[in-house]
Legacy VTK file of the C-alpha trace (Angstrom):
# vtk DataFile Version 3.0
C-alpha trace
ASCII
DATASET POLYDATA
POINTS 357 float
77.576 152.653 94.181
76.116 153.667 90.810
79.609 154.122 89.396
80.646 150.638 90.650
77.569 149.042 89.073
78.230 150.765 85.747
81.906 149.733 85.733
81.054 146.121 86.573
78.365 146.036 83.882
80.920 147.111 81.310
83.410 144.464 82.458
80.821 141.682 82.265
79.719 142.783 78.809
83.274 142.872 77.418
84.601 139.712 79.163
86.109 137.086 76.840
84.514 133.625 77.217
86.209 131.614 74.476
87.667 128.645 76.373
87.180 126.653 79.608
89.837 128.658 81.472
88.108 131.992 80.694
84.730 130.532 81.636
86.057 129.368 84.999
87.721 132.723 85.675
84.458 134.558 84.841
82.486 132.340 87.205
84.916 132.884 90.071
85.402 136.642 89.554
81.761 137.618 89.086
79.422 134.804 90.215
81.379 133.210 93.047
80.581 133.637 96.737
83.610 135.911 97.040
83.246 137.543 93.613
82.717 141.154 92.572
78.916 140.918 92.562
78.880 139.463 96.063
80.967 142.449 97.239
78.424 144.896 95.797
75.553 143.091 97.502
77.457 143.384 100.786
77.780 147.148 100.211
74.017 147.464 99.758
73.640 147.964 103.519
75.527 151.273 103.238
73.101 152.694 100.671
70.529 155.198 102.018
67.143 153.626 102.741
65.318 155.583 100.049
67.755 154.268 97.373
68.064 150.639 98.466
65.099 149.381 96.458
66.327 150.821 93.169
69.969 149.800 93.726
68.910 146.282 94.739
66.930 145.897 91.531
69.959 147.027 89.501
72.199 144.502 91.259
69.712 141.652 90.678
69.451 142.594 86.996
73.256 142.670 86.700
73.531 139.248 88.383
70.957 137.781 85.986
72.853 139.294 83.049
76.159 137.779 84.208
74.562 134.361 84.791
72.875 134.423 81.376
76.156 135.375 79.696
77.965 132.528 81.471
75.269 129.907 80.685
75.178 130.889 77.005
78.957 130.686 76.650
79.088 127.342 78.473
76.412 125.799 76.229
78.248 127.067 73.142
81.500 125.510 74.359
79.815 122.132 75.010
78.181 122.147 71.571
81.502 122.992 69.922
83.183 120.108 71.727
80.485 117.663 70.568
80.872 118.802 66.952
84.652 118.960 66.966
86.302 117.028 64.112
88.027 113.742 64.919
91.682 113.916 65.858
93.531 113.027 62.638
96.570 111.902 64.631
94.665 109.208 66.562
94.478 105.676 65.129
90.932 104.485 65.768
91.813 100.952 64.617
93.958 100.359 67.716
92.589 97.699 70.115
90.899 98.910 73.277
92.861 99.144 76.500
92.392 95.748 78.212
90.428 95.720 81.450
92.285 93.060 83.429
90.333 91.248 86.124
92.008 89.755 89.181
91.795 86.083 90.084
91.170 84.179 93.278
94.340 82.826 94.889
94.524 79.010 94.675
94.834 78.753 98.474
91.623 80.770 98.877
89.858 78.525 96.361
90.931 75.347 98.166
90.162 76.768 101.613
86.605 77.649 100.624
86.058 74.291 98.932
87.271 72.426 102.040
84.965 74.460 104.271
82.005 73.772 101.957
82.650 70.028 102.163
82.686 70.076 105.968
79.686 72.437 106.112
77.603 69.794 104.322
78.061 67.458 107.308
77.373 70.082 109.948
80.740 71.679 110.761
80.650 75.439 111.394
83.705 77.714 111.122
85.574 79.084 114.153
88.591 81.413 114.068
91.082 82.725 116.595
94.149 84.995 117.039
97.480 84.313 115.345
99.477 85.567 118.363
98.788 83.106 121.164
99.837 82.304 124.713
101.575 79.151 125.914
98.399 77.750 127.469
96.333 77.620 124.283
99.215 76.618 121.989
100.894 73.992 124.175
99.868 73.367 127.783
96.109 72.931 127.295
96.883 70.531 124.420
98.834 68.203 126.733
102.306 69.592 125.956
103.883 69.663 129.439
106.789 72.039 129.973
110.007 70.570 128.524
108.001 67.872 126.713
110.045 66.674 123.701
106.991 67.157 121.454
107.500 70.915 121.775
110.743 70.480 119.893
108.765 69.127 116.920
107.319 72.611 116.392
110.178 75.111 116.266
108.330 78.159 117.477
108.530 81.920 116.948
108.192 83.394 120.433
107.221 87.037 120.829
109.290 88.750 123.509
107.200 90.306 126.275
109.211 93.463 126.956
111.352 95.299 124.445
109.691 93.677 121.427
111.517 91.507 118.949
111.105 87.860 118.157
113.140 84.796 119.050
112.981 81.231 117.805
113.182 78.226 120.045
112.039 74.663 119.788
111.916 73.993 123.514
111.774 76.202 126.582
113.951 75.091 129.484
113.423 76.072 133.119
116.458 78.366 132.962
115.133 80.369 130.008
113.272 83.620 130.434
109.518 82.927 130.080
108.098 83.912 126.700
104.356 84.140 127.277
103.298 84.871 123.688
104.120 83.260 120.368
103.008 82.932 116.767
100.687 79.938 116.807
102.177 76.747 115.411
98.783 75.180 114.625
95.126 76.140 114.638
94.542 73.652 117.455
94.644 76.773 119.623
91.168 77.581 118.311
89.995 74.090 119.325
90.961 74.894 122.920
89.152 78.230 122.832
86.026 76.595 121.423
86.069 73.837 124.059
86.487 76.441 126.815
83.633 78.695 125.712
81.023 76.821 123.659
78.307 74.429 124.874
78.408 70.761 123.950
78.129 69.103 121.495
80.882 70.836 119.491
81.300 70.412 115.737
83.715 73.008 114.348
86.390 73.546 111.677
89.214 76.043 112.223
90.964 77.506 109.158
93.900 79.862 109.551
97.543 80.799 109.087
100.264 79.237 111.262
104.007 79.766 111.690
107.011 77.481 112.291
110.724 78.147 111.994
111.406 75.748 109.140
113.741 75.916 106.159
111.813 77.041 103.064
111.823 74.445 100.293
109.549 72.906 97.655
107.758 71.001 100.447
107.973 73.304 103.500
107.592 76.952 104.497
107.819 78.991 107.688
104.258 80.268 107.130
101.439 78.072 105.882
97.695 77.479 106.286
95.718 74.790 108.061
92.160 73.611 108.412
91.577 71.710 111.631
88.381 70.259 112.977
86.907 68.863 116.180
83.764 66.959 117.095
82.887 66.298 120.752
79.743 64.563 121.940
78.651 61.462 123.807
79.637 58.170 122.204
81.994 59.526 119.513
84.362 56.806 118.229
87.345 56.369 115.909
84.940 54.867 113.367
83.170 58.251 113.188
86.526 59.919 112.539
87.396 57.518 109.718
84.055 58.026 108.005
84.497 61.816 108.196
87.952 61.557 106.602
86.695 59.170 103.893
83.860 61.537 103.061
86.143 64.589 102.892
88.809 62.964 100.689
86.297 61.461 98.254
84.342 64.710 97.956
87.510 66.699 97.286
89.541 64.299 95.125
87.097 61.701 93.798
85.570 58.366 94.763
88.494 56.225 93.593
91.198 57.741 95.838
93.019 55.298 98.109
93.331 56.291 101.772
95.419 54.827 104.565
95.800 55.560 108.275
99.286 55.175 109.771
99.668 54.971 113.578
101.387 58.082 114.884
101.792 60.224 118.000
100.339 63.608 118.892
100.242 64.842 122.498
96.634 66.004 122.146
95.092 62.835 120.636
95.136 59.162 121.649
95.082 57.030 119.578
96.580 59.090 116.750
97.122 58.504 113.044
98.562 60.135 109.942
96.242 60.395 106.923
97.808 59.385 103.588
96.296 59.333 100.116
97.652 58.236 96.763
99.949 60.912 95.335
97.906 62.613 92.634
100.961 64.141 90.995
102.723 60.886 90.131
99.646 58.591 90.487
101.557 56.451 92.975
104.649 55.984 90.803
106.913 58.107 93.031
108.103 61.744 92.781
109.858 64.413 94.861
106.573 65.501 96.450
105.760 62.034 97.847
109.441 61.229 98.472
109.100 58.456 95.869
106.766 56.451 98.105
103.561 56.868 96.067
101.740 58.169 99.160
101.294 61.738 100.382
100.423 62.688 103.923
97.583 65.219 103.991
97.114 65.545 107.746
96.955 64.032 111.185
94.018 62.893 113.266
92.987 61.027 116.392
90.665 60.825 119.362
90.901 63.832 121.666
93.095 62.935 124.648
91.142 62.833 127.944
93.712 65.226 129.451
92.800 67.828 126.818
89.111 67.448 127.658
89.869 67.871 131.359
91.903 71.033 130.668
88.813 72.462 128.957
86.585 71.440 131.904
84.848 68.690 129.876
84.094 65.375 131.593
86.089 62.663 129.719
83.978 59.941 131.345
80.860 61.284 129.651
82.177 62.856 126.432
84.616 61.821 123.742
85.661 63.384 120.477
87.924 63.334 117.476
90.110 65.985 115.871
92.135 66.353 112.702
94.381 68.886 110.973
95.330 69.366 107.323
97.592 71.757 105.444
95.777 73.790 102.795
98.967 74.121 100.715
99.400 70.348 100.611
95.790 69.856 99.482
96.154 72.585 96.823
99.392 71.027 95.515
97.667 67.696 95.050
94.453 69.115 93.623
96.116 71.391 91.040
99.263 69.310 90.360
101.651 71.939 91.785
105.156 70.665 92.506
106.677 73.580 94.441
105.040 75.024 97.551
106.984 78.291 97.212
104.873 79.294 94.199
101.968 80.141 96.523
103.830 83.063 98.121
105.983 84.400 95.260
103.174 86.512 93.699
104.171 85.444 90.201
101.288 86.545 87.965
102.157 83.879 85.396
101.356 81.282 88.056
98.295 82.993 89.522
96.632 83.645 86.136
96.376 79.903 85.561
93.446 79.896 87.997
91.274 82.483 86.163
88.863 79.800 84.954
88.266 78.681 88.545
LINES 1 358
357 0 1 2 3 4 5 6 7 8 9 10 11 12 13 14 15 16 17 18 19 20 21 22 23 24 25 26 27 28 29 30 31 32 33 34 35 36 37 38 39 40 41 42 43 44 45 46 47 48 49 50 51 52 53 54 55 56 57 58 59 60 61 62 63 64 65 66 67 68 69 70 71 72 73 74 75 76 77 78 79 80 81 82 83 84 85 86 87 88 89 90 91 92 93 94 95 96 97 98 99 100 101 102 103 104 105 106 107 108 109 110 111 112 113 114 115 116 117 118 119 120 121 122 123 124 125 126 127 128 129 130 131 132 133 134 135 136 137 138 139 140 141 142 143 144 145 146 147 148 149 150 151 152 153 154 155 156 157 158 159 160 161 162 163 164 165 166 167 168 169 170 171 172 173 174 175 176 177 178 179 180 181 182 183 184 185 186 187 188 189 190 191 192 193 194 195 196 197 198 199 200 201 202 203 204 205 206 207 208 209 210 211 212 213 214 215 216 217 218 219 220 221 222 223 224 225 226 227 228 229 230 231 232 233 234 235 236 237 238 239 240 241 242 243 244 245 246 247 248 249 250 251 252 253 254 255 256 257 258 259 260 261 262 263 264 265 266 267 268 269 270 271 272 273 274 275 276 277 278 279 280 281 282 283 284 285 286 287 288 289 290 291 292 293 294 295 296 297 298 299 300 301 302 303 304 305 306 307 308 309 310 311 312 313 314 315 316 317 318 319 320 321 322 323 324 325 326 327 328 329 330 331 332 333 334 335 336 337 338 339 340 341 342 343 344 345 346 347 348 349 350 351 352 353 354 355 356
């Protein structure tokens, strides 16, 4: 043991500690948990009892010597690095590396602004799944099987067994049942809210929806909606119109013209399309408004009594209104964007225009 201590003392004294690599090697070889000193301490149990005290003191002194040597060399290396001359090959007049910050996506900006407007008049947010069943997407909303209105929403059905996805606008009696689908509107969340929440109900439902449509400047197979529903006693179409007026004027300004066009939706009666003056061409006519001067921003109407009955709500006592709007369409009008495809192309030149927002 004495010979081992003497040999290790000589090694520690002569060890070179001139650079970070040698410092790290010294620490591992001599001070580490599996180093040479640790091995000698393990061998201490083999030393006769009358010699253990003296040998232990020698080992402790050697460990302190090694640690002191390491600390001194490490401090000297740090001081040398602080006092090292500047690199003559580096150009200190170069500009700093830019720290680029990300931006909010325009659809996220518009979505949050729409929700803030509705929150000011008492509408809370509700969300639901994007993969739905036939009941919540169609049947509960007064779309009977084989109803022609189903053909208006060319749907991505999710196959039950074997996976895969098929597209169909209408399901005939001879077709294999397809119980699940990618939701075609966020009206599915309206059904879930009516089935589970106590009355009165005042909710908005933002989310992503899917339809098998040709992608163009005005349409996409995936887009975003914000829908809303209000159910209580004595709710009328006048309440719906005032809600729409408030929303449009808060979002676009007090001088925006609004019109309601009679329309048809299976889940509302009466129903109407909501049009506002095209903000891109100021009513003069462009490809976005199909040269009419008006742009449709959504649909609305009084909740059909059959929909209330499907949700176990008494239509004799309660009434309500509902509406739905596309977030992309609102964003296009608000920011004067003429091609809907820009929202999903991830072109940084387009997205960086919204840094100030």
